[in-house]
C-alpha positions in Angstrom: -5.8 -15.0 18.9 -5.4 -12.1 16.5 -7.0 -11.6 13.1 -5.8 -13.7 10.2 -5.2 -11.7 7.0 -5.1 -13.3 3.5 -2.8 -11.8 0.9 -0.1 -9.1 1.1 -1.6 -5.7 2.0 -4.9 -7.2 3.1 -4.7 -5.8 6.6 -3.8 -2.3 5.4 -6.7 -2.4 2.8 -9.1 -3.6 5.5 -8.1 -0.9 8.0 -8.2 1.8 5.3 -11.6 0.9 3.8 -14.5 0.1 6.0 -16.5 -3.0 5.0 -19.5 -0.8 3.9 -17.3 0.9 1.4 -15.9 -2.4 0.1 -19.5 -3.8 -0.3 -20.6 -0.6 -2.0 -17.7 -0.9 -4.5 -18.5 -4.5 -5.2 -22.2 -3.7 -5.7 -21.3 -0.9 -8.1 -18.9 -3.2 -10.1 -21.5 -6.0 -10.4 -24.2 -3.6 -11.6 -21.9 -1.9 -14.2 -20.8 -5.3 -15.5 -24.4 -6.5 -15.9 -23.5 -9.7 -13.9 -26.1 -12.4 -13.3 -25.9 -15.0 -10.6 -27.8 -17.7 -8.7 -28.3 -17.2 -5.0 -27.7 -20.3 -3.1 -27.9 -20.0 0.7 -25.3 -17.3 1.6 -23.4 -17.7 -1.7 -23.9 -16.4 -5.2 -22.8 -18.5 -8.2 -21.8 -16.5 -11.3 -21.8 -17.7 -14.9 -18.7 -16.9 -16.8 -19.2 -16.1 -20.4 -16.3 -16.2 -22.9 -16.2 -13.2 -25.2 -15.0 -13.7 -28.8 
């Protein structure tokens, strides 16, 4: 059984960017957005704030 890809272009993106690079980009994005979350097991729950 082969890999299952979700979304158009997901396979190309995955092959082009190693997971460490994707994690690094996510970490950088979360830091710059000053995000806060609650760690629950292996998941993080984020609070969405509405800006006026």
